[in-house]
N, C-alpha and C positions, 0 to 999 in steps of 0.2 A: 350716336354717329349717323343713324338714319335721318334724324331730325336736322342735322347739319347739312346733309345732302339736299333735303327738301328746301332748306333756306337758300341754297345756291341756285335752285331752278329759276326763280324770277330774274336772275341776272343773266340768263341765257339770251343769246341773240335769236329770238324766235322767228324773225323774218328769214334768217339763214336756214333754220330748220324747215320752215314752210316751203322755201324754194326747193330743197332736197326732197321733201315729201311729194311735191308736184311732179318732179322729174322721175322719181321711182314709180309713182302711180302710173304715169304714162308709159314708162318702160315695161312694167310688168303686164300692162294691158297689151302692148305690142308683142311681147314674148308669148303671151297666151294666144294671141291671134296666129302667130307663126306656128305654134304647136298644133293648131287646128288642122293645118295642112300636112301634118306628120302622123295623123291618125288619132290625135287627142290623148296621147299618153301623158302629156304634161310633165315630163321628167325635168325639162328646163325650168319650168315654173317652180316645181318642188325644190330643186337645188337652189334656185335664186331666193326663195323664201327662207330656206335654211341659212343661207349666207346673210340674208337681211337680219335674221334673229341674232346670229353671232356678231354681226357688225354693229347692231344697235347696242348690244351689251358692251362691246369693246368701246364704242363711242361714248356711252354713258360713263363708264369707268374713267376713260381718258378725260372727259369734261370735268370730272370731279377733282382731278389732280391739279396741283399748282404747276404752271408752265415751267418752272425751274426744275421740276422733277425730270421732264423730258430733256432739258439742257444737260442734266447730270448724266443721263444714259445715252446721249446722242452718239458719242464715239463708239460705245459698245454695240449699239444697234447697227451702226455703219459698218463695223468690222464683221458682224454677223451676216449682214447683207452681202458683203464681198465674198465670204466663205460659201454662202449659199450659191452664189453665181459660179464660183470655182467648182463646186461640187457637181454642177450640171454636166461638166465635161467627162465625169465618171459615171454618175448615176442618173443623169437627165434622160428624159424621154422626148422623142422627136414627134411633133405634131405640125402638120402643114409646112414641113421643111425647116422648122426651127426647133433646135434642141433647147427648150426653155422651160420645161415642166418636170416636176416630181409628181408621179402618179401614186397616190396613196388610197388604196381601196377604190371607191368609185369617184373620188375627187382628185382634181389636179391643182397643184400648188405652183404658182408662177413666181419665182423669186424676184424678178424684176419689179413686181408690184411692191414688194417689201423694200426693195432698194430705192424706189421713188420716195417712199415715206422716210426712209433712213437718210437720204440725201437732203431732204428738206430740213430735217432736224440738225444734221451736221453743218449745213451751210448757215443756218440760223445761229448755231453755237459759235461757229468760226467768226462771223461778222459781229456777233455780240462781244466776243473777246477782243476783237480789233476795233471796237467802236470809237475808242479815243483817238485813233489815227485816221487821217483823211485817206480816202480810197486812192491807192497808188499802185505801182507795179508789184510790190510785195503782195498786196491783197489780191491783185489780178491773178498772179501766178499761183499764190497759195490756195485760193479758192478753186482755181482751175484744176489743180492737182486732185482736188476732192472728187471731181466729176470725171476726170480722164480715165482712171482705172475701171470704174464700173461701166462707163460708156464703152470702153474697149472690149470688156468681157461680154457685154450684151451684143455688141456688133459682131463678135466672133460666133454667136449662136447659129445663124446670124439673125438679128432682129434690128433692122435699120430704123424702124419707127420708134421703138422704145429707146434706142441709143440717142436718136435725135431729140426725144422728149427729155431725157436726162440733161442733155446739153442745153436745151431750151430753158429748163428750170433755172439752171445756173446763169444763163444769159440775162434773163429777166431780173433775177435777184441782183446781179452786179450792175444792171442799168439803174435800178433804184438806189443802189449803194453809192453811185457816183462815177459810173464808167466815163472815161475820157475819150476824146475823139481819136487820139493816137492808139489807144487800146482797142477801140472799136475797129479801126482800120486793120490792126494786126489780127484781130479776131476774124474779120472778114477774109483776110488773105489766107489764114490758116484753114478756114472753112473751105475755101476753094481748093487748096492743095489736098486737104483730107478727102474731098469729094472725088478729085481726080485719082488719088491713090486707091480709094474704095472702088471706083469704077473699073480700073484696070487690074486690081489685085484681089480685093476682098469680096465685092458683090458677086452673087451668083446670077445665073442667067435669068431666073424668074424675077430677081430684084431689078436687073437692068430692063427687063420687059415692062415692069410696072412704071419705071420712070419714062421709058419711051412711049408707053400707053398714055401717060399724063400729057406728054408733048403732042401726041397724035391720037386722041381718044377714039377715033373711028377707023383707025388703020386696019384692025383685024377684029371685027365685031363678033366673030364666032370662036375666037381663041383668046388672045391676050387682052382684048378690049371688052370681052363679054361681060364681065362683072360691072364695069363702069357703064356700059350701054344699058344694061338691065336696070341699074340704079337710076339712070336718067329717065328711062321710060316710066319707072314707078313714081318718081318725083313729079314728072310732068302730068301723069294721069290723075293725080290727087285733086287738082282744081282747088277751089276755095274751101269746101267742106269735106272733101275726101269721099272715099267709097264706103266708109264704115269699117269698123273692126271686123276682120274676117272676110271682108269683101274685096281685098286687093288682089288683082289677078297675078301680079308679079310674085308676090310672096306666097299666096295660096296655091298657085300652080307650080311653085318652087323654081321659077325662072331665076330668082334672085338668090345667089349662094350666100351662106353664112348670114342669113337675114336676121338672126337673133342677136348677132354681135357686131360684125364689121359693117353691116349695112342696115342697122336698126333705124337710122335716120330716114332712109328711103322708105322703109315700111311705114313709119309714122306719117311721112309726107303723102304717101299714097292713100292710106286708110283714114287719116284725120285731116288731110288737106293743109292748105295754107294757114287756116285757123289753128290747127294743132301744132304746126311748126312755130307759129308766133307765140303760142303758150310755152313751148319748150324754150325758145329764145328768151322770153320774158323771165322764166324761172332761172335761167343761167345768168341773166343780167342781175337779177336779185341776189343770187348766191355770190357772184364775183364782186359785185359792188359792196356787199356787206363785208367781205373779206378785206377789201381795200380800206373800208372805214375802220375796221378793227386794227389793221396795220397802222393807220394814221393816228388812232387814239391810244395805242398801247403805250404804257409808261416805261417799259424797258425794251432794250434793243432786241433781245431774243424773241419776245412775243411779236414784235413788229415784223422781224424777218421771217418768223414762223408763218404769219398770216400772208406775207408776200410770196413765200415759197409755195404755199397752198394755192394761192391765187394763180400762180404760174402753172402749177400742175394741171389744174382743171381748165384754165384758159387755153393752153396749148393743145390739150386733148380734144376740146370742142372744135378748135380751128382745124386740126388735122382730120378728125373724123368727118365733119361736115364738108370740108374741102374735098376729101376723097370721094364722098358720095356725089358731089356736084362736079366731079372731074376737074376740080381746080387745084388739086394736089395729088401726088401719087398715093395709091392705096397701100397702106402699111399695117393694117390690122389693129389700129389704135381704137379702143372702145370709147363709147360715148359715156362719160361719167354718170353714175347712178341710173343709167338707162339701159345700156347694153347688157346682155347676158354674160356672166363671168363672176364666179364666186370670190376668187382672190381679189379681183379688181373692186368689187362692191365692198368687201370687208375692209380693205385698206382705204378706200375712199371715205367710208364712214369713220374709220379711225382718224383720218386727217380732219374730218368734220369735228370729231370730239376734241382733238387738240386745239383747233381754232376756237371752239366754244370755251375751252379752258382759258384761253387768252382773253376772249370776250368777257367772261365772268370776272376776271381780274380787273379789267378796265372798268366795268360797271361797279365793282366793289369799291374801287378808289373814288369814282365819281360820287357814289352814295355817301362815303365818309366825308368827302369835301363839302357836300351839300348840308350835312349835319353841322 
């Protein structure tokens, strides 16, 4: 059996692995730099490395499986994700105003991360089952129902950023599935109504403040705009080559809050400069482009939609995180994939990587047989 696993390794998409390796390396360096300003205990680094070890094992096991295994268990994992979200209203712990964590010992489990993975699998299964039919209203509403319940549960925590992310994954997948203009117009209208409903009924004061801060980023630099202003100062101070790891004033003097997670991009920009930012962007282009290639080359619909959903997950996270750091989007606490501190996020991101590698291995196996 071990020999069979080794035979599968050459069929991996190693460019995809390389991109993730570069991102994690830069991320752990930035987190280490942030820890220097906290007295050098390096607890964040330790937990992140433990999460890396767990995630790599999970990713390797996932990559060895046939993609159809994930198709068979997609519904079960989706239901488990729903129950975990429901359980938060009874057993959940509140951090930073959001009841979105289970605290187990010294570690925090965030079920929405599991839900992201489960939703990708369930959407891939749904569209694979409906592949013989052209994308119509049935598929629009059927797939929309898959995202509506988890997005609503996440919004009630309240976690606006993650709810938007779940809906964004669905939106990108249905775009590739054949979204029609009438459906797009309906989706846009529902989005406007949902935003108005959220503004007047669901959103809390701090969430409204984040949106208002996005519209007027310098309106209150000592209170609601403080985080964004500090992030902009850090990004602007980096220049071309940066101030060096451990040399950033905004992160080292702790002007920048949540610098190990929500504003890790600003830390990288300040300490590694424009050059470091370009390396990060280049690594993401590599990762995302390889996922699109795998989606295009996949010989079955499930694997194709699986790669598309994974692309959507990482693409939206990068856009929201970087946009928030640049004051181009509201700050919603979305991590930068493979870079930001966060054990659950890293483990689930690596799991997604493993599933995509499973699809990539299947593609290359078929190509190899055809060449023979």
